[in-house]
ZAMARGU-4260 file (C-alpha; in steps of 0.2 Angstrom, whole numbers, plus 5000, padded with zeros to 4 digits):
<rodrens>
0) 4565/4718/5820 | 4557/4717/5803 | 4540/4710/5796 | 4533/4706/5779 | 4515/4702/5776
5) 4511/4689/5764 | 4514/4672/5756 | 4526/4677/5743 | 4544/4681/5747 | 4543/4699/5742
10) 4557/4705/5752 | 4547/4720/5758 | 4552/4719/5776 | 4547/4734/5786 | 4555/4738/5803
15) 4542/4735/5817 | 4552/4738/5833 | 4568/4743/5840 | 4574/4736/5856 | 4587/4746/5865
20) 4592/4733/5877 | 4605/4719/5874 | 4597/4707/5886 | 4579/4707/5880 | 4576/4692/5868
25) 4558/4694/5863 | 4545/4706/5856 | 4526/4704/5855 | 4519/4709/5838 | 4502/4716/5840
30) 4488/4723/5829 | 4489/4708/5818 | 4475/4701/5807 | 4469/4684/5812 | 4473/4670/5800
35) 4486/4680/5791 | 4503/4674/5787 | 4517/4685/5793 | 4536/4684/5790 | 4549/4690/5802
40) 4568/4694/5803 | 4579/4701/5817 | 4596/4709/5817 | 4608/4714/5830 | 4615/4732/5833
45) 4630/4738/5841 | 4640/4755/5841 | 4647/4751/5824 | 4630/4748/5816 | 4617/4735/5811
50) 4622/4717/5808 | 4615/4704/5795 | 4597/4699/5796 | 4592/4683/5804 | 4584/4668/5794
55) 4566/4672/5791 | 4552/4664/5802 | 4534/4663/5796 | 4519/4662/5807 | 4500/4663/5805
60) 4492/4676/5817 | 4479/4667/5828 | 4462/4674/5832 | 4457/4680/5849 | 4451/4666/5859
65) 4432/4663/5860 | 4419/4651/5865 | 4419/4635/5856 | 4407/4630/5842 | 4392/4619/5846
70) 4394/4600/5845 | 4386/4593/5830 | 4377/4577/5824 | 4369/4574/5841 | 4361/4557/5842
75) 4351/4547/5855 | 4348/4529/5857 | 4339/4518/5870 | 4353/4508/5879 | 4343/4493/5883
80) 4325/4489/5880 | 4323/4483/5898 | 4331/4498/5906 | 4326/4517/5907 | 4342/4523/5899
85) 4346/4534/5884 | 4364/4535/5877 | 4368/4552/5870 | 4382/4554/5857 | 4390/4568/5847
90) 4405/4572/5835 | 4419/4581/5843 | 4420/4600/5838 | 4432/4606/5825 | 4434/4624/5832
95) 4438/4625/5851 | 4439/4644/5850 | 4458/4644/5851 | 4460/4636/5868 | 4459/4618/5873
100) 4442/4610/5878 | 4439/4606/5896 | 4424/4596/5894 | 4405/4597/5889 | 4389/4601/5898
105) 4373/4592/5894 | 4356/4599/5896
</rodrens>
């Protein structure tokens, strides 16, 4: 398995792993920089030697999940002049911390 860091097609792929098993079909690349574009290729090996490289795949490394950012533009309005109610509203957040939101808590 080979990796190349960067946006340009530099062709500077470096071997990042060797899997000595014919029935393992995945590898987890670790120690990556969040938000960085990585390019990968894979080849197969037998007793004769190494085969051709696969087509290239590109992917951005995601950041470690964290708590979401705070909602913004919070507003309040009286629902009805004859009732003791206030409607609260806010814009949805843009950064959920890398995992889907499950809801909101109001205080």
